[in-house]
N, C-alpha and C positions, 0 to 999 in steps of 0.2 A: 569395448563399448565406450561410447561416451558416458561420462559422468557429470554431472555439470553440479555447481553449488550455489544457490541465489542466497546472496545473504543481505537480509535487511531487517535489524532489530525492530526499528517501529517508527512511524507510528500510523496511525488506523490509516488514515489519510495517503499517505505513502506508500503502504504494503501494497493496498490496492491499486494504487496507479504503477505497479509493477506487473500486474496480471497482463497486459497486454503482450509484454514482454515472455512473460512465462508460455500463452497461448502461442505465439509466434513460434519460439523453441520446440515446442513439441511439433506445431504442424512441418518446420525446418528441418529438425531430425526428430523423428518420430520412434528410432531405436534409441535414443539418450534414454539415461535413467535423471530427471530433475529435481534434486533435493532443494527445498526451500530452508533457510535457517534463520530464526524469529527468536524474541522472545516469548517465553512461557504464555504471556499475559498474551501475547499478539497470533499466537495458532490458531485460533478458531475462522479468522480472519482468509488462511487458507486451507485448513484441514480437510475441508472437500472436495478441495480445487482438482478435476478429474484429468491436468495437465501435469500433476505431480505426484514422483513415484512416494515421497517421504518426503515428512516435516521434522527436522531437529531443534529440539529447543535448547535456549539457555533458561536454565533452571535461575530462580531467583537466588543472588547469595553464591552460585554457580562462578570459579574461576574460570577465565576464558581458556586456561591452561587445559582443561578437563573437557572442555566443548573441543578442542583442536583434535584432541586424543579420540574422542568418538568420529570426529568427522576424517581424520585418516584413515579410520578403520572402514570407509567407504571407498578408498583408493579413488580421489577424485583424477579427473581430466582436468578439468577445468573449472575455476572460481570465479563468480563475478560479483563485484564488491558495488552493490545498490546502497550502501550506505555513506562511506568515506568518513568514519568516525576512529577513535582510538582503536576500541572494540575489533574493526573490522579490519583495521590496518594489525591488529594482532593476529589475527589469523591469517592474513597474508603470508605472516614470518612463519608461524606454527603452521600450516597444513600447505604441505610441497605440492602444488600443481599450476598451470597455468593460468595465471591471475591477471584481471584488468578490470577498470573500472570508466568512470563517467566524471566529466568536469561539472562542478556544483556551481560554478560563478559565482563563489562566495563575496568577491569586490561588489562585483556588481550589484547584489543583493543587499550587501550592506548599504552601499551609498543611497539606494533607492528608498531603503526602510530608515537611514540617521538625517539623510539630508535632502530628498525627495531628487536626488538627481538621476534623472535616468540613462544610464550607462547602457539600455536595451538598445536604445535608437538606432545602433548605427545599421541591425539589422535584424529581424524578426527573430523573437525569439521562439525556440520549439518547444513544444507541451513538456511539461515535466515527464509524463510517460513514455515518451518518441526520446527525451535526451537518455534516459534509462538505457536505450538501444547501442548507446556509444558501449556499453561495458559489455556487449555481445557480437562485435567489430569481428571479431577472428571467427565467430560461427555462423557468418554469411546468414547474418537474422536481421528483417529489417520490417518497421509497422504493415500491420495490415490492413488499418485505417479503423479499426473495431474499438469501443470503447471497453473501460476497464470489466472486469467479472467480481462478481461477489456472490461466490457458487454455494450452496446449504444444501444440507443433508435432508433426508426426509423426515428427521425427527423434530429439526428445525422448524422445517414448514411446517407439521403434524401442531408443533407448541403456539407457534403464531398462529397458524388458522385458528386452534381452541382459545386463544386470546382475544383474537378478535370476535368470533361470535358469544363469547361471553359477556360481551360490550357492545352488543347490536350493530357491529360494525363489520360484518362481513361481507356485505354489500356494497360498502361506502366506496368513492372513490377518495382515497386517502393521498395526501401528500405531505411526507417527511421532511420539516426544517431542522436544522440542526446548527443554531445560533452558537455555539461554544466552540473553543478552541483552544487550543494549549499556551498558546503566546496572544496579547492584545492586538497584537499589529496582526494577527491572520482572520480578527471579527470582522464580517459587515458592521453597520451601524445596527442598532435596534431600528431605528429607522425605518430603515430599507426591508426589515423581515417583515413588520408592520404592514407596510403597505403592500408585499408580496403576498400576506396570509389575507390582505383584503380582496387582493387581483384572483388569489387562488379561488376563495370562497363565492365570488361573483362567477366564476365560471365551473362552478359547480362541487370544486373538491373540499374536504375537509382537511383543513391543516391539521397537523400531529406536529408536537412539539418533543424531541427526543433530544437526551443529552444523558451527561453523566448525575451525581448528586449534586456537585458542584454549578453546576449549570441550573439550579431550579430556579435562583434568584434572577438569572437572563431570561428564564424561559415566561 
């Protein structure tokens, strides 16, 4: 039986962008055991994904060799490195199976950020979610054209419904805006967010700004 490790340790958006690959793998190989490997803090993003058999987490401060030992016990047949980091490279050495990854195109990205030189112009770049499929080329898996998925269990749905009801928002048309990002180069200008909020309000939506504690000033 196929046992496929999907390794992406962080962050929120990047992990959600791997979910089209998870879905496509489950449809192409319904008999396969799909195991998602990520940090403990990121586990809720995929914990309720119905296509996954298991989520294995890297605990805070845990040496990568201990995580590798737990993964070896699963007897994986394939490993998809969807991160391309030092940690994921270490797993590729410590967990024996058929590993593959994807091209991050770091040079083109660095040139665009540092010099505004667009090295992507020679050909249209594929969306990030589709680039992850390069790692699954051995598994004959292709994009299905569907969007990323954020699957919520009944407990989370019930808590959200209660929170909205307590604030009189149960029937409101809400639009969530997330202006924060870990890096300044990934943030949309504040003026753009303000203009979008005004347009959403005019269209009958109630904009809600979401983020972590560090995003309060920006919000």
